[in-house]
N, C-alpha and C positions, 0 to 999 in steps of 0.2 A: 532496553526492552522494546522500545518503539522501532528502532532500526532493525533489530533482530526479527520482529514480526514482518516487517516489509520485505526483508531479504528472504525469509522462509516462504512467504507467499510467492515471491518471484520465482523461486526454485520449484515450488510445488506446481504452480499453474502456468509458468512461463518457461520451464525447463532450465533456465539459468538466470543468474542475477549479475548485472554489471553495476558496481557501486562506485560513486564518486562523491567527493566533498567539494563544495563551492562556497564562495562568499555570497551571502544574501544581503538584502537591504538592511535588515535589522540584526543580522547574526550570521549563522551558517546554515547551509542546506545539504542534507544527505540525499542524493539522488539515486534511486534504484530503478534500473531499466530491465525489462524482461522481454522475451520473445514469444509470449503467449498470444492468445486471441484478442486481448484487450477487453474492454467492457462496453456494453451498450450505454449511450449517453444517459438514458433514464436510470441506469443502475449505479452511476458514479457516486452519488450521495447515499443511496440505499446501502451500498457496500459498507458504510460506516455504522449502520444500525446494528445493535446487539442481536446476535443469533442469525444475522442475514447470511443466507447461503445461496449464492447466485447461480451456481451450477445445479440445475434441477436433477441431474443424474446422480449427484452425490448422496450418500447415505452415511449413517453413523460409522459403519465399518471402514469407510474411506478416510476417516480422521477429520479433525477440526470441529469446532463448535460455532464458528461464525463470530468469534470475538477478537481475532487478531487485529483487524483494522480499527475496531472500536477502541481497543486498549492502546494502540499506537497513537491514535488521535488524542485520547485522554492524557497520555503521558506528555505528548508534545504541547498540548494546551496548558498543562500544569507548569511548563517551562517557558511560557509566553511564546509558543510556537504553534504549528499546525501540521497537518498532513493533507496533501492534495494529490489527486489522481488525474491523469490525462492519458488518452490514447496516443501512442507514438505514431508519427507519420511512417507509413510502410509496415505497420503492425507492431504489436506489443503494447505494454503498459508502462508508464512512468509514474512512480510514486515518489513524491518529494516531501521529506521531513525537514521542516525549518524549526530552528530554536534560536532564542536570543543569545547573543554573545555576552 
């Protein structure tokens, strides 16, 4: 569920998702890169808050409730992992889901 939410967000807000799996220090990392506008630094952690909708132009008709990243992080943490967001150099966002092996 966590990986699905990250991939759906990448497609919705970044037009495409590039997904890779890597070894991480304590397990594995699923890395999802998109080509969207990224996030303002002040919004990186706020994006994980329940019902957070960072695009002010969005309304209920455009879909989503602002729970995708909240749920992704909760699932990851339930499996001794986490989700982190960083802006990619040159544009886009990288979401990294780590889970213990």
